[in-house]
N, C-alpha and C positions, 0 to 999 in steps of 0.2 A: 501654592501646592496644587491647585486645580489645573494650572497650566502644565505643570510637571507630569501630573497624572494623565492628562490628555495626550501629551507627547509620547509618553510611554506606551499607551494603548495603540496609538498610530504605528509606532515602530514595531511592536510585537505582532500586531495584526497583519501589517504588510509583509513582515518577515516570513510569514507562511508561504508566500509566493516564491520567495528566493529559495526556501528549503525544498519546496516541491520541484522547482526547476533544477536545483542542484542534484536531486536524486537521479536526473537523467544523464549526468556527466561524471558523477562521483559515486563510489560505493557510499551508501547513506551514513553509516557510522563513521567512516573516514572523513566525510565532509563535516560531521559534527565535531570530530577531533580537530580538524583544521580550524574550524570556526572558533572553538574555545581556546585552542593554543594561541591563535592570533590575538584573541581578546585578552588572554592572560599576559602575553608579551606587552601589549599596550598598557595594561594596568601595572605591570612591574615597572615600566618606564615612568609612569605617573608617580608611583610610590617612591621611586628613587629621586625624582625631582622634588617631591614634597617631603622627603626624608621620613617616610612612614616606617616605624620600627618593625622588627619581626614579631610575630605573635608570641604571647606568653605561653609557657609550657602547659599550663592548665587549660588553655584554649585550643591547643592543637587537635585534640581528639574530636572536638565539636566542628572545627573547620573541615577536617577530613571527612567526617560523617556527612556534613551538609554538602560537601563537594560530591560525594558518592550519590546522595539522594537528589540534590537539586540540579547538578550538572551532568554527572555520568548516567545514572539510571533514567532520570527524567528525559534527557535528550536521546538516549539509546531507545527508549520506548517510543518516543515521538517519531524518530527516523524510521524505525522498523514498521510502525503503524502506517506511515505515509506511503509505504509500498503497496498497501491494499486499500486504504481509505482515502477519501477526498481530503483536501486541505481544510475545507470548512468543517466537516464532521470531526476530524482529528482535533481541531481547535476547540470545538464544543466539549468534547470528552476530556481533553486536557484541562480546560478551564472549569472543570467541576471542582477544581481546587478550593474555591471559596466555600463550597458546601462542606467539604471534608474538614477544612480548617475551622469553620464555625462550630462544627460538632465537637472537634477535639478541644477547642478553646473553652467550651463549657466545663470540661473536666480538669484542665491543666492551666488555664489562665484566669487569675482572679478578676472579678468584675465583668466577665463575659458569659453569664449564665444563659442557658438555653431555655427560652420561654415558648409559649404556645405559638406565637407569631413566627419565631425562628424555626420551630419544629414543622409547622405548616409549610414554610418556605422550602425546607429541605425535602419534604415529601414531594412537593410540586416540581422542584428542580430535578429530582431523580426520575420522576415520571417523564419529564421533558427529555431527559437523556435517552430513555428507552424509546420514546416516540421518534427522536432523531435517528437512533440506530436502526429502527425498523424501516425508516425511509431509505436507507442505503445498506440493506442487508446483504448486498453483493460482496461486501468485504467479509473476510474470515472472522469467525468468533474470537480466536486468539488475538487478532489485531485489534478488535474492539475492546477486549479486556485489557490489552497492553496499553491502549490509549487512556483508559480510565485509571490504570495503576500509575501512569505518569503524573496525573493530577494528585493522587494520593501521596506519592513520594514527595512532591513539591510542598504539599500541605504540612507534612511532617517536618521538612527542613525549615519551613517558615515558623512552625511552632518552636523548634529548637532555638532559632534566632531570638524569638521573644523571651523564652524562658532562661536561656543559658548565655546569650551573647549580647545582652543589652548594654554592657559596659564597653564593648569593643568598638574600635574604629571600623566603620562600615566599608571604607575603601580597602583597608587591610583584610577584612573578612572576605569581601568579594574576590579579591585577588587570589588569595590562597585556596579558597574553595574551588575557584575556577581552574587553578593549576592542577589540583587533585582530580577534578572531573575530566579535564582534557587528557591527562595522562591515562586515566582509565579507559576513555573512549578510544584513544590511539592504540592502546594495548589490545583491546577487544578487536579492533579492526585488523591488526597484524595477525592475530590468532585465528579469527573466524571468517574474515572477508577475503574474497579472492578476485573481486572485480578490478577493472582498470579505471584510472583517472584520465579524463580528456580535457587537458588544459587549453585555455584560449582566453580571449578578452572577456567574454561574458562569464565563464566559470570563475575567472579571477574576481570579477565584480561580485558574484555571489558570495565568495569567501570574504572579500573585503567588507561588504555591507553587513553580512551576518556576524562577522567577527568583531568589527570595530563598533558598529552602531547597534546591531541586534544583541550583542553579547556584552562587550566591555561597558559601553555607555548605558545600555538598558538595565543591566543587572546592578550597576552602581545606583542608578535612579531608583530601582525597586527596593534595594537594601535601605536606602535613605528614607523612602516613603514608609517602609515597614517599621523603621526605628522611630518614626515620628507619630505614627497613627496606630491605634490598637488593632490587633490582628484581624478580627472579623470585619472591621470597617475598612481597613486597608485593602482587604481582598475584594471588596465591592468595586474598587477603582478599576479592576480588571474586567468588569462585565462587558465592556465595549470590545475587548480583544477578539472573542469568537465572532462577533458580528462583523468586525472589520475583516477578519480572516475569511469569512464566507463571502462577503462582498468582493474582496480582492480576488478570491478564486473564481468568481463569476466574471469579473471584469478582465482579468489577465490570463486565466487558464481555461476559459470557456467551459467552466463547470456548470452543471445544471443546478437549479434551485427549485425544488418541488414545494408544493403547498404543505406537505407533511413535514419537510425539513424546517420550513419557516415556523410552523406550529410548535415543533419541538424546541427550537431556539427561543421562541417567545416564552414558552413555559419555563425554560432554564433561567431566562432573564427575570421572569416574574418571581421565581423561587429565590434567586439571589437578592432581589429587591426586598422581598419579605423578610429574609434572614437579616439583612443589614439596615433596612429602612427604619425610620423612627416611628414608633407608635404614638397614639394620641397622648398616652400617659407621659411618654418621654418629652413630647412637645410641651406638655403642661408643667414639666419640671420634676416629675417623679421618675422612679427607675423603671426600666424595662430590660432587665438582663445585665445592666451595668449602671453605675452611678452617673448622674448627669454631670458632675464635676470632673469626670474622667474623660469625657468626650473631647476628641481633638478637632 
């Protein structure tokens, strides 16, 4: 599982570079639509080969809702935010998701109660987000809020997966939520975007990598991880993604890395570690927000 988690973090962290570069040759939402439409086609082919059945009627509403939250709105918010924010800052704000998910899990997921350690982690993480935003206040306030809301929408989708879809085939779920999200993104682009696409070898590479690797493969991996590990602990697996996103932006996009940005990122990571790390009581065998026998 650790190898799978590490590979997922590398894929999503590095994918920020492709998304940022793609914004220079495609209208941003149209690129997201291309990306997830390609990912959905790949997953449909896999489902056909594996003879995965259609979803049951009672699950359709949850698949559609998760597709809107996790694929359509999540990526719409990211792509629009990247027009004004750096890839690194956008990744930090987007991956506030573990903080929101941990807070919601306290109320709606049995065995994941919010204790003082988790509350302290959330406070430190939120402070870290504001420190990071102050470091790059050249971006517009709506773009900053939009990036934060992307993390919140993803957290809600993950909560629904844990509460409502634990019985489902994760390949089936990932495929149909991605179809829903891709359709919504393409529809939004047709109505609201008016830019031109500039196709070529490298633009095709952006679409292929983001669609096949960053979407189809990565989201199947995440759905599998989420189905096997409790929500608050699964989300901690993503703490490396904003770090990799920042480093990738510095290495490949010549983005700056200020001391304030580093401090904000470190606070975010510290908050996430406190939220999901094991306390002394947990290591000794007693509970700290969830039963020891529930740990994955």
